[in-house]
N, C-alpha and C positions, 0 to 999 in steps of 0.2 A: 917064792916072792921076789927074790933077787933076779931070776930069769925074766919075770914079768916086767920088773922095772927097767931092765936092760932092753927088752923088746919094745917097750913104751918109748924109751929114749931113742932107740934106733929109728923107729917110725917117725918120731919128731924131727930127727936130724935129716932123714930122707925128704920129708915134706918141706922143711926149711930150705933145703938145698934146691928142691924142685921148684919152688916159687920164683926163683931167680931165672928159670927157663923162659919165663914170659918176656924178659927183656930181649934176648936174641931172636925170640920168635917175632916179636913186633918189628925189630929191625929187618929181619928177613922178609916179612910180609911187605914192609915199606919198600925195600930195595928191588922187589920183583919187577915193578913197572919201569923204573929207570934202567935197570939192567937189561931189560927186554927191548925197550924203545930207544934208549939213548946209547947205551954201551953195546947193545946187540950181542951180549955174551953173558953166560952164567946164570941167567934167570931160572932155567930149569933146575940147576944145581941148588940155588937158593930155595926154590920150592921144595925139592927133595929133602934138604936139610930141615926146612921148616916143618914138613910132615913128620919127620923123626922127632923133633923137639916137641911138637904138639902132642904126639902120641905118648911120650914120657910124662909130659906136663899133665895130661888128662888122666893117665894111669894113676898118678899119686894124688890128684885133686879130689878124687872121691873119698879117699881116706882122710884128707885134710878137712873136707866138709863134715865128715862124721865126727872127727875129733873136736871140731868147733861147735858141734851140736846143731848144725844147720842143714844136715842131710837126713832125710827120712824122719823129720821131726814134725809132729802135729802140735806145734807149740801153743796154739790158742787154747786147746783143751788141756794140754799137759801142764800149763802154768798153774792150774789149780791143785795139782797133785803135789804131795810132799816130795822133797829131794830123794828120799829113800824109795818111794814109789816109782819115781821117774828113772832111777837107777835100775830098779828091778825090771821095769819095762825094757830098758836098754839091754839088760842082760838076757831077757827073754827073746828079744828080737835078734840079738847077736847069735844066740845059740840055735834058734829054730829057723831063721830065715837067712841071715847074712852069711854065716859060716857054711852052711850047706850049699848055698848058691856059689860061693867063691870056690869051694871044692869041686862043684860041678863044672864050673868054668875051667879049672885046671885039668880035669879029667877029659872034658869033651874037646878042649883045644889042643890036647897032647900031640896029635898027629900033625896038625897044621903048624903049630909052633915049632916042634922038634925038627920037622923036615926043613922049615925055612931057616932056622938057626944053624943046623948042621950043614946046610948047603950054602950058608952066607948069601941068602937070596938078595939079588939086586933089584932096583926099581925096574918094572917091566918096560916103561917107555924110554927111559934114558940109560938104562943099564948101570946107573950109578949105584955105588956101594951103600948098604945100610937098610934096605927094605926089611930085612929080617928083624931089625930092631922094633919096627912098628908091630910086627907080629909078636915079638917077645914082650912088648908092653902089655899085651892081654895078660900074660902070666904075671908080670910085675904088678899089674892092677889087682889080680886075683890074690896074690900073695900078700900085698899090702892090706887088702880088705880083710883077708882071713886072719892076719896078725892083729889088726886092730880089733876084730870081733873077739879074738882070744883075750886081748887085754881088757876089753870092756866086760867080757863075761867073768874073768877071774879077779877084776878089781874088787877089793873089799867093800862091802856095803856101808855107806856112811850112816852114822847115827844122827839123830836130830831131824827137825822138820824141814828146815830150809837152809 
């Protein structure tokens, strides 16, 4: 149970940190036009860095949505169910759909991710450093999803109706 709480806390910390990636992403998206047309420098670097930040942001946003109960939730129908039933459905979905899918992503992406990370792959057009981070974000996403599925599955069932 202590490991479950630590894993849950770690996921929460990562998601809390990832939400701040939206700010530099917005700045980089805003700066691309002035950098390209006014400064005539560094717009491609801003674009590359923006892609890396966006990949990391999206990789953790799926788990954030799951934690918030807004991802894969048919809320209109589920509102009628007791809290215990909704939690059991969450556990069922985590164990039979989410966790196997995350493990499949980890397995099927192994060759692509490992070759990119080990080779420190650069962006194809600009040869800028960091393209491997975008491919590694696939595994970051899958690991975060799998970890959240484990937390959801092993979380003790709450007693009471609502």
